[in-house]
C-alpha positions in Angstrom: 71.0 84.7 81.0 69.8 81.0 81.0 69.1 78.7 78.1 67.5 75.2 78.1 69.3 72.2 76.5 67.4 68.9 76.5 65.4 70.0 79.6 68.6 71.1 81.4 69.0 74.8 82.3 72.4 76.2 81.2 73.6 79.6 82.4 75.9 81.9 80.5 79.5 82.6 81.7 78.4 86.2 82.7 75.6 84.9 84.9 77.9 82.3 86.5 80.4 85.0 87.2 77.8 87.2 88.9 76.6 84.3 91.0 80.1 83.4 92.1 80.8 87.1 92.9 77.6 87.3 95.0 78.5 84.1 96.8 82.0 85.3 97.7 80.5 88.6 98.9 78.0 87.0 101.2 80.5 84.5 102.6 83.0 87.2 103.3 80.3 89.5 104.8 79.2 86.9 107.4 82.7 85.6 108.0 83.8 89.2 108.8 80.9 89.7 111.2 81.8 86.6 113.2 85.5 87.5 113.3 84.8 91.1 114.3 82.6 89.9 117.2 85.3 87.4 118.4 88.0 90.1 118.1 86.0 92.6 120.1 85.2 89.9 122.8 88.9 89.1 123.0 89.9 92.7 123.4 87.4 93.1 126.2 88.7 89.9 128.0 92.3 91.2 127.7 91.2 94.5 129.3 89.5 92.8 132.2 92.6 90.5 132.8 95.0 93.5 132.8 92.9 95.4 135.2 92.7 92.4 137.5 96.5 92.1 137.5 96.9 95.8 138.2 94.6 95.6 141.2 92.5 98.7 140.3 89.6 100.0 142.3 86.0 99.5 140.9 85.9 103.2 140.0 89.2 103.0 138.1 88.0 99.9 136.3 84.8 101.6 135.2 86.8 104.6 133.9 89.0 102.2 131.8 85.9 100.3 130.6 84.4 103.6 129.4 87.6 104.6 127.6 87.7 101.2 126.0 84.1 101.5 124.8 84.8 104.9 123.3 87.8 103.3 121.4 85.6 100.5 120.1 83.0 103.0 118.9 85.7 105.1 117.2 87.1 101.9 115.6 83.8 101.0 114.1 83.4 104.6 112.7 87.0 104.6 111.3 86.5 101.1 109.8 83.6 102.4 107.7 85.7 105.2 106.4 87.5 104.5 103.1 91.3 104.4 103.2 93.3 105.2 100.1 96.8 106.3 98.9 95.7 109.9 99.3 95.7 109.4 103.1 99.5 108.8 103.0 102.3 111.1 102.1 105.1 109.2 100.2 108.5 110.0 101.7 110.9 107.6 100.0 111.3 104.3 98.1 113.1 101.8 100.4 112.6 98.5 98.4 111.9 97.3 95.0 110.8 93.9 93.6 109.8 92.4 90.2 106.1 93.3 90.7 106.0 96.2 93.1 107.9 98.3 95.6 108.0 99.3 99.2 107.8 103.0 100.2 108.2 104.9 103.4 105.0 106.8 103.9 103.5 109.1 106.6 99.8 108.9 107.4 98.5 112.5 107.0 96.0 112.6 110.0 98.3 111.1 112.6 101.8 111.6 111.4 102.7 107.9 112.0 105.3 106.5 109.7 104.8 103.2 107.9 106.2 101.0 105.2 103.8 100.8 102.3 104.0 97.7 100.0 102.5 98.3 96.6 101.6 95.3 94.3 100.3 95.6 90.8 97.0 93.7 90.4 97.4 92.9 86.7 100.8 91.2 87.4 99.3 89.2 90.2 96.4 87.9 88.1 98.5 87.4 85.0 101.1 85.3 86.9 98.3 83.5 88.8 99.6 84.7 92.1 96.3 85.8 93.7 96.5 82.9 96.2 100.0 83.9 97.3 99.1 87.6 97.7 96.1 86.5 99.8 98.3 84.2 101.8 100.6 87.1 102.8 97.7 89.3 103.8 96.0 86.6 105.8 99.2 85.6 107.7 99.9 89.2 108.5 96.3 89.6 109.9 96.6 86.5 112.0 100.2 86.6 113.1 100.0 89.6 115.4 103.0 89.1 117.7 106.6 90.2 118.3 108.3 88.0 115.8 106.4 89.1 112.7 106.3 92.5 111.0 102.9 94.1 112.0 100.4 95.0 109.3 98.1 97.8 110.2 96.0 98.2 107.1 95.5 96.6 103.7 93.4 98.2 100.9 93.1 98.3 97.1 92.2 100.5 94.2 91.6 99.5 90.5 95.3 99.2 89.8 97.2 98.2 93.0 97.0 96.3 96.3 98.5 98.1 99.3 99.9 96.7 102.6 100.6 99.3 105.3 103.1 97.8 107.7 105.2 98.9 110.6 108.5 100.5 109.4 111.5 98.7 110.8 114.5 101.1 110.5 117.2 98.4 111.1 117.0 97.3 107.5 117.3 93.6 106.6 119.8 90.8 107.2 120.9 90.9 103.6 122.1 94.4 103.9 123.8 93.6 107.3 125.6 90.6 105.8 126.8 92.6 102.8 128.3 95.2 105.2 130.2 92.6 107.1 132.6 89.9 105.7 131.5 87.4 108.3 129.8 87.4 111.7 131.4 86.0 114.8 129.9 82.8 116.3 128.5 84.8 119.2 126.7 87.2 116.9 125.5 84.3 114.7 124.2 82.5 117.7 122.0 85.5 118.6 120.5 85.9 115.1 120.0 82.2 114.4 118.3 81.8 117.8 116.0 84.7 117.2 115.2 83.5 113.6 114.5 80.0 115.0 112.0 81.5 117.5 110.4 83.6 114.7 110.0 80.6 112.4 108.6 78.5 115.3 105.9 81.2 115.9 104.7 80.9 112.3 104.7 77.1 112.5 102.6 77.2 115.6 99.9 79.1 113.6 100.0 76.3 111.0 101.9 78.2 108.4 105.1 77.3 106.4 107.1 80.3 105.3 108.9 78.6 102.5 111.0 81.7 101.6 113.2 82.2 104.7 116.2 84.2 103.4 118.2 87.2 104.7 116.1 89.6 102.6 113.0 88.6 104.7 114.6 88.9 108.1 114.0 92.5 109.1 115.6 94.3 112.0 113.6 96.6 114.3 114.8 99.8 115.9 116.6 97.8 118.6 118.3 95.3 116.2 116.0 92.4 116.8 114.6 90.0 114.1 111.1 90.1 112.6 109.9 88.0 109.8 108.3 89.4 106.6 107.1 88.4 103.1 104.7 85.6 103.8 103.4 83.5 100.9 104.1 86.4 98.5 107.6 85.6 97.3 107.0 81.8 97.3 106.0 81.0 93.8 106.0 84.6 92.7 109.5 84.4 91.2 110.4 82.0 88.4 113.2 80.6 90.5 110.6 79.2 93.0 108.8 77.1 90.3 110.1 73.7 89.5 109.3 74.3 85.8 112.0 76.9 85.6 114.6 74.2 86.2 112.8 71.3 84.5 115.7 70.7 82.0 118.3 71.0 84.7 117.3 68.3 87.2 119.4 65.5 85.6 122.7 66.9 87.0 125.2 64.3 88.1 127.2 64.5 91.4 130.4 64.3 89.4 129.6 67.8 88.1 130.6 69.3 91.5 133.8 67.4 92.3 136.0 70.5 91.9 135.6 74.2 92.4 138.5 76.4 91.5 137.2 79.4 93.4 138.6 79.9 96.9 136.3 81.3 99.7 137.5 84.9 99.2 136.7 84.9 95.5 133.4 83.2 96.0 132.4 85.8 98.7 133.4 88.7 96.3 131.4 87.1 93.4 128.4 86.5 95.7 128.3 90.1 97.0 128.7 91.5 93.5 125.6 89.7 92.3 123.5 89.5 95.5 121.6 92.8 95.4 120.8 92.5 91.7 119.4 89.0 92.3 117.3 90.3 95.2 115.5 92.8 92.9 115.1 90.6 89.8 112.3 88.3 88.7 114.8 85.4 88.7 115.8 85.7 92.3 118.1 83.1 93.9 117.3 79.5 94.9 120.2 79.5 97.4 118.0 79.2 100.5 115.3 76.9 99.2 115.2 73.4 100.5 115.7 70.6 97.9 112.3 69.0 98.7 110.5 72.3 97.7 111.8 71.9 94.2 110.6 68.4 93.6 106.9 67.3 93.5 107.0 64.8 96.4 105.7 67.4 98.9 107.3 69.1 101.8 106.6 70.1 105.4 107.6 73.0 107.7 111.0 71.4 107.9 111.9 73.2 104.7 112.2 76.4 106.8 114.8 74.8 109.1 116.9 74.0 106.0 116.8 77.7 105.0 118.0 78.7 108.4 121.0 76.3 108.1 121.9 78.0 104.8 121.7 81.5 106.4 123.8 80.3 109.3 126.5 79.0 106.9 126.5 82.4 105.1 126.8 84.3 108.4 129.9 82.4 109.4 131.6 81.7 106.0 130.7 84.8 104.1 128.5 83.3 101.3 125.8 80.6 101.2 127.0 77.0 100.6 125.5 76.5 97.1 126.1 79.9 95.6 127.2 79.9 91.9 127.5 82.1 88.9 123.9 81.3 87.8 120.7 80.3 89.5 120.5 77.1 87.4 123.9 76.0 88.7 122.8 76.9 92.3 119.7 74.8 91.8 121.8 71.8 90.7 124.0 72.2 93.8 121.0 72.4 96.1 119.6 69.2 94.6 122.9 67.4 95.0 123.7 68.9 98.5 125.3 65.7 99.8 128.2 66.3 97.5 128.2 70.1 97.4 127.8 71.1 101.1 131.4 71.6 102.0 133.2 73.8 104.6 136.3 75.7 103.3 139.4 75.0 105.4 140.6 78.6 105.2 137.5 79.8 107.2 137.5 77.7 110.3 134.4 77.4 112.4 133.7 75.4 115.6 132.6 71.8 115.5 129.3 72.8 117.3 128.5 75.4 114.5 129.4 72.9 111.7 127.2 70.2 113.4 124.2 72.5 113.6 124.5 73.6 110.0 124.7 69.9 109.0 121.7 69.2 111.2 119.6 71.9 109.4 120.9 71.0 105.9 120.1 67.2 105.9 117.5 64.7 104.9 114.0 65.8 105.9 113.4 62.9 108.3 116.8 63.4 110.0 116.7 67.3 109.9 116.9 69.0 113.3 113.6 70.5 114.2 111.6 68.3 111.8 110.4 66.0 114.5 111.5 67.5 117.8 110.6 71.1 116.8 112.1 74.1 118.5 112.9 72.2 121.7 115.3 70.0 119.8 117.0 73.0 118.2 117.3 74.9 121.5 119.1 71.9 123.1 121.9 71.9 120.6 125.3 72.7 122.1 125.8 75.6 119.7 123.2 77.5 121.7 124.8 76.9 125.1 124.1 80.0 127.3 121.2 81.4 125.3 118.4 82.9 127.4 115.6 81.8 125.1 112.8 83.3 127.4 114.2 86.8 127.4 116.3 87.1 124.3 114.1 89.8 122.8 114.4 92.0 125.9 118.2 91.8 126.0 120.4 94.1 123.9 120.8 92.9 120.3 124.1 91.4 119.1 124.6 94.4 116.8 122.8 97.6 118.0 120.9 99.7 115.4 121.4 103.4 115.4 118.1 105.3 114.6 118.3 109.1 114.3 114.6 109.8 113.6 111.2 108.1 112.9 111.9 108.2 109.2 115.6 107.2 109.2 116.3 105.1 106.1 120.1 104.9 106.4 119.9 101.1 106.6 118.1 100.8 103.2 119.2 101.1 99.6 118.8 104.4 97.8 116.3 104.6 94.8 116.9 108.2 93.7 115.4 107.7 90.2 111.9 106.6 91.3 109.0 109.0 91.0 107.4 109.3 94.5 104.0 110.0 93.2 101.7 107.0 93.3 99.4 107.0 90.3 95.8 107.1 91.5 93.4 104.7 89.8 90.4 106.3 88.1 87.4 105.6 90.4 85.2 104.4 87.5 87.5 101.6 86.3 85.5 98.4 85.9 86.6 94.7 85.7 86.3 94.9 81.9 88.4 98.0 81.6 91.0 96.5 83.9 91.2 93.5 81.7 90.6 91.0 84.5 88.1 90.0 87.1 88.8 92.4 90.0 86.4 90.5 92.4 89.2 87.9 93.0 90.6 90.5 95.5 87.3 90.7 97.5 87.9 91.1 101.3 91.5 92.2 100.9 90.8 95.3 103.0 91.9 95.2 106.6 92.2 97.7 109.5 93.9 96.8 112.8 92.3 98.1 116.0 95.5 99.5 117.3 96.3 101.3 114.1 93.0 103.2 114.0 92.6 103.9 117.7 96.2 105.1 118.6 96.3 108.8 118.5 99.2 111.2 119.0 101.1 112.6 116.1 104.6 111.6 115.0 107.1 114.2 113.9 105.7 115.5 110.7 107.9 116.0 107.7 108.3 119.7 106.8 
């Protein structure tokens, strides 16, 4: 509805909303058409390259082209079909956060097992986290390579957003570190090297992770690292917002001159609280670089700081700034020059200590901030690492997987109802209490996910 005011036309909020919604729809429609065309062209080029390398005859090439064309046709057909929670059988809850959870599910038509991340829309809108949710979905679409957890589908209903990702049965680094007191330098070298390569792969795409921590380092069936949780956890938790600590930023260095807890007691205290912090809305600021907390801006170097904190935890048994409360941890991170100390009762090599100090340092002096991955790879701590083939080699700690749905490396959530409440199909924006169109274009289907056939082992 429009009204005139002194010769000027003024539109109602409802009309402006409809116009914005139409604009977003059109932009996404044409953007999708272009990207689909480019993706299809890229798949065809990859096919031609692989056939050239294999040295196939012209007849064999034509057979492969025909098969590929059939797959492309099937992909278009399946893309048009609507995907929903009813297409997946829930098997088990394997993770829980403040605003959602992760379930092990099985796709009913193929038998393939996936990890389904469920996020409540109302929480995302209420906490103004739509941009962060979008960031995770977009990174997972773009970052299709070995160092990142692969996303196969994303879709939504009136209540929830859903991300369907590959299931990595090795669990996460947090669980591994809680099982072990400390890791040897050889084992630490392997995990830090793989994590560095994973972080670098994200940086090359132009992304900053900002939430590198053991919970987000997943282990595949062979025990190798894959990154997860992009953009979502950053800012989602109160602990990642500067306002949460606004009254605490005046801490003095003298506050940290003594710490009566020895390393053993600190490790015990850390392990006791760690899992609770992982599932809470408060979280822990232990791994976050100091510059992320202040409003002066930051670069991808903040991810290298986080890697230094994780490396310290691997070797010492707890992160360097861990405390009884997140607020105290925050104060220690901000005053890291006084609080980054190495306990004499847990000796580590000079090379390891030097690398940790290289990661946890001023931004302009931080290892990797200027020289990137090459500078990190040249550090003496990594002497002997075969960077080119590290992922093909056996992992430092092998993972035992008994079946396609083995969840022995995950926490148990026996009290959770497995049934996912289905949203009523007629729910409107007004009934939901928020503008649902902010999630337009959230749906995604990966070519490999829809065209790979062959059933997995079905649950009986």
